[in-house]
N, C-alpha and C positions, 0 to 999 in steps of 0.2 A: 537706698530705698527705705530702710528702717528709720533713718533720721527724718525723712520726709513724713513717714507715717506717724512718727512720735509727735509731730506738731499738731495733729488733729485734736481739737478741743471739744468736739461734739460727742459727749458721753451719754446722750439722752436715750439711746436704744439699748442694745445688748449690754454695752459697757456700763450702763447705769448700775447694774447689779454688782459691779466690782468695787463700788464705793470709793473710787479714786478721785482726786482733785482734777477737774478738767484741764487746769492750767499747769499742773505740776505732776505729771505721771511718767516723765522720762526716766527718772531713777526709781529704784524700788520704793514703793509707797505702802499703803495699807496692806497688811498681811503679807508683805514682801513681794508684791506683784509689780511687774512692769507691763506696760501696754503699748502696742503699736497697732493702730487701726485707722479705718476710713469708713465714714458713713455717707449715705446718699439717700435722697428722697425726691419724689415727685408727688403730686396730689393723690395718686392711687397706689403708691408703693413705698416701701422702706427697705433699705439694704444696709447691712453692717458686716464688715469683714475685719479680721484682725488676728493678732498674735498676742496671747496673754501668757506671760511666764510667771510662775509662782514657785514657792519653795519645794513643792512636791512634783509638779509637772508643767510642761508647756503645752498650750493648746492653740492650734490654728483653727479659726472658725470663719464661717460665712453663713449669715442668716438673712434671708430675703423673704418678703411677702409682697404679693401683688393682688389687689382686689379690683382691678380695672373692669372686669366683667360683672361685678356685684352692683346691685341697685343701691345697696347701703354703703355708707362710708365706714369702713372697718378699721380706721386708724387706731382707735382706743384699744380694742382687743388685740390688734397686731402688736402695738407697742407693749402692752402687758405681757403678751406671749414672748416677745423678744427679751424682755427683762427676766422672765422665768427661765428661758434658755441660758441667759447670762449668769443667773444664780447657779445653775448646774455646772457651768464652765468654771466659775469662781471656786466652787466647792472642790471640784476635781483638781484644779491647779494649786490650791492651797492646802487641801486636806483639813480645812478648818470650818467650823460653823460660822455663820455670818458675823456674829458679835465677838468671836474669839480673836485674840491678837497673837502675833508671833512672839514666842518667848526665846530669850537668848540662852 
């Protein structure tokens, strides 16, 4: 299952905050993180689930938003919010600020 999830290349939602290469995140990459995830979307919803492992912690996450009943298209604030959640997940998993790198 983790191998299948490793193949997902859509890092445009929660995983965007992890700053990983969409095509090369199977092995430890930026700030020592590895990612296994799956995204999904329809016109009125965005869903992102995954497992992020960093040098400090591992985090299993599920982030979903549905605005089907809204008169407005909320995709922009939803995607922004998902990225903010992703930033908190990244900071927890790495123990690092966004611009810091892992030192040996």
